[in-house]
C-alpha positions as CSV (number, residue, x, y, z in Angstrom):
1,M,56.5,-101.3,35.4
2,K,59.4,-102.3,33.3
3,A,62.4,-100.3,34.7
4,F,64.3,-97.2,35.2
5,K,67.7,-97.1,33.5
6,R,70.4,-94.6,34.1
7,S,71.5,-92.7,31.0
8,R,74.1,-90.0,30.4
9,D,71.4,-87.3,30.7
10,G,69.5,-88.7,33.7
11,L,67.0,-91.6,33.8
12,L,64.8,-93.3,31.3
13,W,61.6,-94.9,32.7
14,R,60.3,-97.7,30.4
15,C,56.7,-97.9,31.5
16,S,53.3,-98.6,30.2
17,A,50.9,-96.0,29.0
18,N,48.6,-96.9,31.9
19,E,51.4,-96.1,34.4
20,V,52.0,-92.8,32.8
21,R,48.2,-92.0,32.9
22,L,48.0,-93.1,36.5
23,L,50.9,-91.0,37.7
24,E,49.7,-88.0,35.6
25,S,46.3,-88.2,37.3
26,L,47.8,-88.5,40.8
27,V,50.2,-85.6,40.2
28,E,47.4,-83.4,38.8
29,Q,45.4,-84.0,41.9
30,F,48.4,-83.3,44.1
31,V,48.9,-79.9,42.3
32,E,45.3,-79.1,43.2
33,L,45.9,-80.0,46.8
34,V,49.1,-78.0,47.3
35,D,49.3,-75.2,44.7
36,P,48.8,-71.8,46.2
37,P,46.4,-69.4,44.6
38,H,48.0,-66.9,42.2
39,A,47.3,-63.3,41.6
40,A,45.0,-63.0,38.6
41,D,46.5,-62.0,35.3
42,T,49.8,-60.7,36.6
43,D,53.5,-61.6,36.3
44,D,54.3,-59.2,39.2
45,P,56.0,-61.3,41.9
46,L,54.8,-58.9,44.6
47,S,51.2,-59.3,43.6
48,V,51.6,-63.1,43.4
49,L,53.2,-63.1,46.9
50,Q,50.4,-60.9,48.3
51,G,47.8,-63.2,46.8
52,E,49.5,-66.2,48.4
53,M,49.8,-64.5,51.8
54,E,46.1,-63.5,51.7
55,A,45.0,-67.0,50.6
56,D,42.8,-69.1,52.8
57,P,44.9,-71.4,54.9
58,L,45.1,-75.1,54.2
59,D,42.6,-77.4,55.9
60,R,44.5,-78.5,59.0
61,D,41.8,-81.1,59.7
62,D,43.0,-83.0,56.6
63,P,45.5,-85.6,57.8
64,A,47.3,-85.4,54.4
65,I,47.9,-81.7,54.9
66,E,49.1,-82.2,58.4
67,R,51.6,-84.8,57.1
68,L,52.8,-82.6,54.1
69,F,53.0,-79.4,56.2
70,P,53.6,-80.5,59.8
71,S,53.5,-77.9,62.6
72,A,56.8,-76.4,63.4
73,Y,55.7,-75.8,67.0
74,R,53.4,-78.6,68.2
75,S,53.1,-77.1,71.7
76,D,52.7,-73.5,70.7
77,E,49.8,-72.8,68.3
78,A,50.5,-69.1,68.0
79,A,54.2,-69.7,67.1
80,A,53.1,-72.5,64.7
81,E,50.6,-70.1,63.0
82,E,53.2,-67.4,62.7
83,F,55.7,-69.8,61.1
84,R,53.0,-71.1,58.7
85,S,52.1,-67.6,57.7
86,L,55.8,-67.0,56.7
87,T,56.6,-70.3,55.1
88,E,53.6,-72.1,53.9
89,A,53.1,-70.2,50.6
90,S,56.7,-70.9,49.5
91,M,56.5,-74.5,50.6
92,R,53.3,-74.9,48.5
93,R,54.9,-73.2,45.6
94,A,58.0,-75.5,45.7
95,K,55.8,-78.6,45.8
96,A,53.7,-77.4,42.9
97,A,56.8,-76.6,40.9
98,D,58.1,-80.1,41.4
99,D,54.7,-81.5,40.4
100,R,54.8,-79.4,37.2
101,I,58.3,-80.8,36.3
102,V,56.9,-84.3,36.6
103,L,53.9,-83.5,34.5
104,A,56.1,-81.9,31.8
105,D,58.2,-85.1,31.7
106,L,55.1,-87.3,31.6
107,A,53.7,-85.3,28.7
108,D,56.8,-86.0,26.5
109,V,56.8,-89.8,26.3
110,G,58.8,-91.4,23.5
111,D,60.4,-94.8,24.1
112,G,59.8,-94.1,27.7
113,V,59.7,-91.1,30.1
114,A,63.0,-89.3,30.0
115,I,63.9,-87.7,33.3
116,A,66.8,-85.2,33.2
117,K,69.4,-85.3,36.0
118,A,68.1,-81.9,37.2
119,D,64.5,-83.3,37.5
120,V,65.3,-86.4,39.5
121,D,64.9,-84.7,42.9
122,A,61.6,-83.2,41.8
123,W,60.4,-86.7,40.9
124,L,61.5,-88.2,44.2
125,R,59.9,-85.4,46.2
126,T,56.7,-85.6,44.2
127,T,56.3,-89.4,44.5
128,N,57.1,-89.1,48.2
129,G,54.5,-86.5,48.6
130,L,52.0,-88.7,46.8
131,R,52.8,-91.6,49.1
132,I,52.5,-89.3,52.1
133,V,49.0,-88.2,51.0
134,L,47.8,-91.7,50.3
135,G,49.4,-93.1,53.5
136,A,47.7,-90.3,55.6
137,R,44.3,-90.9,53.9
138,L,44.6,-94.6,54.4
139,G,45.7,-94.2,58.1
140,I,49.1,-95.8,57.5
141,E,51.1,-94.3,60.3
142,T,53.3,-97.3,61.4
143,A,55.0,-100.3,59.9
144,A,52.3,-102.5,61.6
145,L,49.5,-100.6,59.9
146,S,51.4,-100.8,56.6
147,E,51.4,-104.6,57.0
148,V,47.7,-104.6,57.7
149,A,47.0,-102.5,54.6
150,E,49.2,-104.9,52.5
151,N,47.0,-107.8,53.4
152,L,43.6,-106.3,52.6
153,P,41.3,-108.6,50.6
154,E,40.7,-107.5,47.0
155,D,37.1,-106.7,47.8
156,H,38.0,-104.1,50.5
157,P,37.1,-100.5,49.5
158,A,40.7,-99.3,50.2
159,Y,42.4,-102.1,48.2
160,A,43.0,-100.1,45.0
161,A,44.4,-97.1,47.0
162,V,46.8,-99.5,48.9
163,E,47.9,-101.0,45.6
164,I,48.7,-97.5,44.3
165,Y,50.5,-96.6,47.5
166,Q,52.7,-99.7,47.1
167,W,53.2,-99.0,43.4
168,L,54.5,-95.5,44.2
169,G,56.9,-97.1,46.7
170,Y,58.1,-99.4,44.0
171,V,58.6,-96.4,41.6
172,Q,60.7,-94.6,44.2
173,T,62.8,-97.7,45.0
174,A,63.4,-98.4,41.3
175,M,64.4,-94.8,40.7
176,L,66.8,-94.9,43.6
177,D,68.2,-98.2,42.6
178,A,68.9,-96.9,39.0
179,L,70.7,-93.9,40.5
């Protein structure tokens, strides 16, 4: 990664084509994970909402889902389920909207990736969501586990995922530093 630079219009990320492709792939997978189903062939918001409300719930056995959409009431499953039924679709829709902003910015690469001021928060939320998913799937729940992960040998099966996890942290830090 070369750098994020602040501009009058937002940020400019001078990055390699490989970094763009990697982030694009990760974000596309993230959209698949969080995007709520939509009503088929309609622009009617009520039909879309009804389709989301009737959608199958997210897999609560997936640690990444639990980290992205934590229970509002850990000691009361009925209250937690009711809260999820009222909020989960809109939370999923918001995450997917952020992801699409990042994908649109990544699709328009010139001398770098231009990130408008209005898009910076979407980028930060998306890269954070990606780190949450990778961290959950890698079992990184504490600073001590993060240190263990950082010291994996290169031949370990999780080595590449840990490298991506660390790279995403660097991307977030570089963005914040540029801001």
